[in-house]
N, C-alpha and C positions, 0 to 999 in steps of 0.2 A: 504493500500500500504506500510505501514511501521509498526514498532513494538514499537512505542512510545505512551504511554498512560498518561493521566493527571488525577489525583485524587484530588478533592477538599475536604479538611478536616479542622477541627477546629484547633485553635492555640495549644491547649493542645495535640491533637493527632499528630500534626506536630512535636512538640518538642519531643514527645516520639519516633516517627519513626526516626527522625533525629538522636537521640542518639543511636538507635539500629543499624542503617546503617551509621555509621560515615564515612566509607571509600567510600561510594557511594553518593557523593554530586555532583550536577551539577547546571548549571545556564542556564535558558532559556532566550534567547534574540530574540525579535521579532522586525523586522525593516521594515518599509514601505517607499518606494521611490515615488517620483512624476513619475519617469520612472521605471516601474517594470523590464525592461531589465537590469538594473544595479545590480540586486540581485546577479547574479553569480560572477561578478567581485568583488563585496563587500565581498563575502565569501572568495574569493582567497586572497584579500588584508588583511582581518582579520586574516586568517590562517598564512600568512607570518609574520604579525606583532606580534602576541601574542603566536603562537604555534611553529613556526619554526625559530625563531630568534636565532642567534648563542649565545651559552652560556646560553640558557634558560633551567633551570632544569624542568620547567613545561612541556616542549615539550615532554619529555620522559614519563611522568606520565599521562598527560591529553589526552583526546580524544575528538575531535569535531565532532558532527553529525549535518550536515547542510542540509537544504531543502529549495529551493527557489521556487518562484511563477512559473517560467518558467518550471521547472521540473514537478511540480504538474499539471500544465495546460496541458503539453504534455501527461502525463500519463493518465489524465482523458478524454482528447478530441481526442486522436489519433483514436480510433475505431469509435466514432461518425463521425469524419471528413471523414474517409474512406467510411463509409456507405453513408454519405451525397453526397460525390463525385460520388460514383457508381450510386446512384439514379438520381442525376442530369445529368450525362452522358447519362443514359438510357432515361431519359425524353427528352433530347435534340435530341437524335437519333429518337425517336418517333415523335417529332415535325417536324424534317426534312422530314421524310417519309410522314407525314400528309400533309405538304406543297406541296410535289411533287404530291401526290394524288389529292389535291385540284386543282393544275394546270391542271392535266389531266381532272378533272371534268369540269373546266371552258371551256377548249378547246372543249371538247365533247359537252358541252351545247351550245356553239356558233355554232358548226357544225349542231347540231340538230335543232337549232332555227334560221338557216340561213335565211329562207324565212321571218320569223317574223321580224328579224332585218332589212331586206330589206324593208319591209312594213313600219316600224317605220321611217327609214331614208327617204323613199319616202314621208311620211306624214309630214316631217319637224322636226322630233326629232333630237337633236344634238348628236354628238358622245359622248360628256361628260355625257349627261343624260343617255344614254344606258349603258355606262361603269360603271357609278356610281350605276346604278340599280343592276348590277352583283356584284360589290364590296360590296354594302350594304347587298345583299342576303347572301353571304358567311361570311360577318362580323357578321351579326345577328346570324347565326348558330354557329360561334365561341364563341360569348358571352354566348349563352345558354350552349354550351358544356363546356366552361371554368368554369361557375358557378357550373355545375354538377360535374366537376372534383375537384373543391375546396371543395365541400361538401363531396365527396368521400374521399378526403385527410384527412379531419377533422375526419371522421369515422375511418380511418386506423391509425391515429397518436397515439392513446392510445396503440395500439398493438406494434408500433415501440418504444414507451416509455417504455413498459415492457421489450423489448429486451435490450435497453440501460440501464435500471435500474439494470438488472442482471449483466451487465458488469462494470458499474461505481459505483454501490451501492448508487446511488443518485436518489431520487424520482422526476420524472418530470411529472407535470400535464399540458399537452399542451393546451393552450387556443387558441383563434382565433386571429391570427396576421393579422389585417386588411391591414396594409401596405404591407406585403409580398404577401398576396393574391391579392391585387390590382396591385402590380408590376408584378406578374406572369401573371395575366389576361391581363394587358396592353401589355406586351411583346408578348404574343401569338396573341392577337388581331392585333397589329401592323404588326407582321410577316404575318398573313393571309391577311390583307388588302394590304400589299405591293405585295405579290405574286399574289393576285387576280387582282390588277391593271396591273401588268406586263403581266399577261396572257391575259387580256381583251384588251390590247392596239391594238391588231391586227384589232379591229373593225375600228380604224382610217383609215386603208388602204383598208377597204372593201367597194367597190363601190356599191351603191344601186341596180343597174341593175344586177351585178354579184350575189349579195345576193339574189335577187328575183329568180334567176336561180338555187338557192341552192348551190352557190359557184362554179358552173361550168363555166369555161372560154372557149371561142371559140377556142383559141389556147394555147398549152402548149409548152413553149420554154425550158423546162428542158430536159437534155440529158437522153436518155433511156439507163441506165447502163446495163440492162440485157434484151436484145431483145429475146423474146421467140422463134422466128423462127431461130435464130442463135446459141442459147445457148444449151449445152448438159446437159441432166439430166431429171429427172421426172418432170411432170408438177407441181405437188404439191410443190416440193422443189424449183423450179424456181419461182413460184408465191410467196412463202414465202420469198425468198431472195429479190425479187423485192419490196415487201412491206417493208422489213427491210431497204433497201437502200433509199426508198422514204420517210420513216419516221425515219430518223436518230436521231432526237432530242427525239422522243418518245422512241426509242430503248435505247438511252443513259440513259434516266430517269429511265426506267425499270431496267437497269443494276445497277444504283445507288441504287434503292429501294431494290433490291435483295441483294446487297452488304451490305447495312445497316442492313437489317433483318438478314442476315447470321452472321454479326459481333455481333449483339445483342444476337443471339442464342448461338453462340460459347462462347462469353464472359460470358453469364449467366451460362452456364453449367460449364465452367472453374472455375468461382468464387464459385459456389456451391461445386465443387469437392475439391477445395483448402481450403475452409472454413468448409464444412460439412463432407466430406468423409475423406480427408487426409490433416489435417491442420498443419502438421509439419513445413512446410516452413513459413507459416504465423505466427505461434507461435514463431518461432526463430527470425523473424523480430521484433516482439514486445518485447519479453523478453530475447532474446539471446538464444544461443544453450543450451539445457537442455538434460542431459542423461536420459535414462529410469530409471536408479538407480544410485544414488550417495552415495559412502561410505566414511566416515570420519575415518581415521586410527589414533589410539592413537600414534603409533610410525611411523614416516615417513620413516624409514629405511626398513619397511616391504612392501613398495609400490611394488617393482619389484616382490617379491614373491607372493603377492596377485594377481597381474595382471596375472602372469604365471598360477596360479591355476584357475583363472576365465576363461582364454582362453582355458583351457583344457576341459571345459564343453561345450557340443554340442549346448546348447541353447544360448550360449554367442557368438555373432557375432563380437563384438569389445570391447576392454577394454584398457584404458590408464589412466595414472595418471596426475593430474594437481593440481596446488595450486592457491588459492585466497589470495593475499597479498596486503597490503597497502604500496605503494611506494610514494616517492616524485620525481616528474618529473619537472626539472627546478623550484624547490621550490613550486610546486603545488602538494597537496596531492591527489593521485588517487588510485583507486582500479584496480589491475592488475591480469590477468590470465597468469600463467606460465605453459608450458608443453614442453616436449622434441620435439614433432613432431606435428605441427599444421595440417598436412595433415590428421590426425586422425579425425578431426572434420567432421560432416555430411554435413555442408553447408558452404558457403562463406559469412561471415558477412561484408566483405569489399566492398565498392563501388569504390575504387581506390587503386592501388598498390597490394601487396600480403602479405601473412602472413610471419613472420620471418622464415628464413631458417638457418641462421648462428648465432653464439653466440653473435655477436655484433650488433644485430638488434632488434628493437622493433616496434610495430605498435601502433599508437595513435588513440583514438576516435576523431570524427570530432569536438566535442565541445572543447576538450583539445587542439587539433591542432590549432583551431581558436584563442583560448585564448593566446597560446604561440606564435602564428604567425609562425608555422612550416609547411613545405611542405615535400613531399617525397624526401628523400636524405639528409635532414638536420640532425644536431647532437643535441641530448638532453642529459642532465645529469640526471641519475637515481640514487636515494639514498635510501638505506635501512639500518637503524641503523646508524653505523658510516662509512659505505662504500659508496663511490660514484664512478660511472663509466660512461664513455661516450658511447652512443649507437647511 
């Protein structure tokens, strides 16, 4: 991620190299805090004290390269965190769909076993005993399925590790995390048991005589919403609408299942397209906007001429000049990008506000804005060399 390398050599070799490169001396300072979050603030305070204090001759000649734990952690864990979040969301959606299907299964099981439930009630079995038998039935299935799912996850983890290894350049040998496996299994099991109990509660209201009749009551006091003799339309359509109205909860659950499945399908295809087919936007989120080709000019005065010549070529869609410079913003050293027209950029890297349009405007990164305590509309002092201006 950076271009700093360390070489360990003998004392004699060090003395010889030090003499050959007398003008290239540097000091490495490594600091560890009880709270790693203090690293960024420590860097800023150090820079102000020793590199940018007024009257300091060292400030003009010295250069500080700093890297803190937070920056490294963010760079290394950003992609794995995104992948983990996506997988977790998909797993949660699958779990919700499974719970809805389980609820349907229990309700259908009760309807199909209505006569048997009536016989059990008539024989003296308590409601709790019948309900617990149903809950234990689906709970046992969940335990078996959960164990198989954990085993499948362990088989697929090495493949995921290979993907992350290519991104982070870190070798990960995933072992078996008993705590996480147990926590996942318990969460799924408790969810299934809860849904099973809620779905089976209707047995409390089921009278033994009605159950022995297969759930048929002598009278139905529900309003007939779609009377066949008075409604207009084909018989098939009217019967379908009648069933839909009479089973509103079931219809709602089916709508929820289809919505979740549709969301999962669309999200999966969208993620694949934005990561595998056209990853430009994702790449710009991670590393900033990058041109197809970047040219470094020896003479900055040639910029306009080079841009004009590039735009005359039919294969060039867009060309503009920009500078990467180091500035001081309210005494904090920052890397800045300067260009005449920010609308030339392909994407919008801002989550709030807009890019500068006028010569007295700048845009701050979120970390710098937090450190300086600035918000949109505030004024900052920007310094380059001996010049300082308010923006």
